[in-house]
Each structure stands twice: as C-alpha cells, then as structure tokens.
C-alpha positions in Angstrom: -13.7 59.7 -99.4 -12.8 56.3 -100.4 -10.8 54.0 -98.1 -8.5 52.8 -100.9 -7.2 54.4 -104.1 -5.7 51.8 -106.3 -3.3 52.7 -109.0 -2.8 50.2 -111.8 0.1 51.4 -114.1 2.7 50.7 -116.7 4.9 53.2 -118.6 2.0 53.9 -121.0 -1.2 53.9 -119.1 -2.5 54.5 -115.6 -5.9 53.5 -114.3 -7.1 54.8 -110.9 -9.7 52.9 -108.9 -11.5 53.4 -105.7 -12.7 50.7 -103.3 -14.1 50.7 -99.7 -12.1 47.5 -98.9 -9.6 45.4 -100.8 -12.0 42.5 -101.1 -14.7 44.8 -102.7 -14.9 45.2 -106.5 -12.8 48.3 -107.5 -14.5 51.1 -109.4 -12.6 53.0 -112.1 -12.5 56.7 -111.4 -9.8 58.0 -113.8 -7.4 56.9 -116.6 -4.5 58.7 -118.2 -2.2 57.6 -120.8 1.2 58.6 -122.4 1.2 58.1 -126.2 4.9 58.9 -126.3 5.7 55.8 -124.3 4.9 53.6 -127.3 7.6 55.2 -129.4 11.0 53.7 -129.9 14.2 55.5 -128.8 14.9 56.2 -132.5 11.6 58.0 -132.8 12.6 60.7 -130.2 15.4 62.1 -132.2 17.3 61.8 -135.5 20.8 61.8 -134.2 22.7 58.5 -134.2 24.7 57.7 -131.1 28.3 59.1 -131.0 31.2 56.9 -132.1 34.3 56.1 -130.2 37.6 54.6 -131.1 39.1 51.7 -129.2 42.2 52.7 -127.2 44.2 49.9 -128.9 43.6 49.1 -132.6 41.3 50.6 -135.3 38.0 49.3 -134.0 35.0 51.8 -133.6 31.8 51.4 -131.8 28.8 53.5 -130.8 28.4 55.1 -127.4 25.2 54.0 -125.6 23.4 56.6 -123.5 22.8 55.6 -119.9 19.3 57.2 -119.9 17.4 56.5 -123.1 14.6 59.0 -124.3 12.2 56.2 -123.7 13.2 55.9 -120.1 13.1 59.6 -119.6 9.6 59.6 -120.9 8.7 56.8 -118.5 10.1 59.0 -115.6 8.0 62.0 -116.8 4.9 59.8 -116.9 5.6 58.4 -113.3 5.9 62.1 -112.2 2.7 62.9 -113.8 1.0 60.0 -112.0 2.5 61.1 -108.6 1.3 64.6 -109.0 -2.2 63.3 -109.7 -2.1 61.1 -106.5 -0.7 64.0 -104.4 -3.6 66.2 -105.6 -6.1 63.5 -104.7 -4.5 63.1 -101.3 -4.6 66.8 -100.6 -8.3 66.7 -101.5 -8.7 63.8 -99.1 -10.1 61.5 -101.9 -8.5 58.4 -100.2 -7.1 57.1 -97.0 -4.8 54.4 -98.2 -3.0 53.8 -101.5 -2.3 50.5 -103.3 0.1 50.6 -106.2 0.0 47.8 -108.8 2.8 47.9 -111.5 5.6 45.8 -112.9 8.8 46.0 -110.9 10.6 48.5 -113.2 7.8 51.0 -113.4 6.8 50.4 -109.7 10.3 51.7 -108.8 9.9 54.8 -110.9 6.4 55.6 -109.5 7.8 55.0 -105.9 10.6 57.4 -106.5 8.4 60.1 -107.6 5.8 60.0 -104.8 5.9 62.7 -102.2 6.7 61.7 -98.6 3.0 62.3 -97.4 1.5 60.3 -100.3 4.2 57.6 -99.9 3.1 57.4 -96.2 -0.4 56.3 -97.4 0.9 53.4 -99.4 -0.7 50.4 -97.8 0.3 47.8 -100.4 2.5 47.3 -103.5 1.7 44.6 -105.9 4.6 43.8 -108.3 2.5 42.8 -111.4 1.7 44.5 -114.7 -2.2 44.3 -114.7 -3.1 47.3 -116.8 -4.3 45.2 -119.6 -5.7 42.3 -117.5 -9.5 41.8 -117.1 -11.0 43.6 -113.9 -11.5 40.2 -112.3 -7.7 39.6 -112.2 -7.2 42.8 -110.3 -10.0 42.0 -107.9 -8.4 38.6 -107.1 -4.9 40.1 -106.6 -6.4 42.8 -104.3 -8.3 40.2 -102.3 -5.2 37.9 -101.9 -3.0 40.9 -100.8 -5.6 41.7 -98.0 -4.9 38.4 -96.5 -7.4 36.2 -94.5 
C-alpha cells in the first residue's frame, strides 16, 4: 500500500502516481486517456442547433445547448477516473489521495468521487500539470506539503 495516490488529470488524460511522501519523487503506476475529448462539439453529431424566432421582429438565431457533447464526454471521463480510484481504494492501494487538475476539470472529478474516496482526499492542487515535466509535479507536491 502506498501512502499517497496522486491523480494528475485533464479532460483527455489521467496519470496515476504513487508516493510514500509528498516530498518524494512520484512513481507513475497507470495512465488512461479519452480520445473523444479531443473532438469538437460538431464532431459528436451532424445536427445543427435548433433555430428560434425573436418574439418581436423577424430575427432568428440558433439555440445553444447548455450541456455540450464535449462537456458530457468530460463528465463521463471524470466518472471513469472516479471508478478507477474507488476500485484502488477498495483494494487498499493508497491511504490518501492528491488530486491535481485545472479548476474546471477538478470540479468534475470532485463531483464524481464517492464519499469514502472523497474522504481520503488530502490535497487538491488547482493546476493543469498533465503535460508538464515530472519535476514540475514534484515541486508542486513538495510545496503543498508545507514546511
């Protein structure tokens, strides 16, 4: 069992690390990706948005969807990550969890975590570090550990 499981994620990729302490160099243990996250909204379907008439006058405009297909795919990926973390928690692979993600995706992941897994979250780092060199992650983890 590792003391810390560190998730570094964005809406297209998630990297899982283990570390005995936050000041130790993290070791990559798994990686998953979502190829659909790189698609544009228009690539998810062929239909154009609906049209609406202005209540006064002859103007028309398209109706925007509140939840775009791309956002729905990000939610599905966050759910997939949460299931993976739940499984690891049940197998007692880690004691505490550190989640590193940009603010929008961090909120999605947080919302998908189960209560028992959420209870193991020791730190959240609101930075998108998926494509950063490993040294940047190590410095952020050490800084979050404090003196």
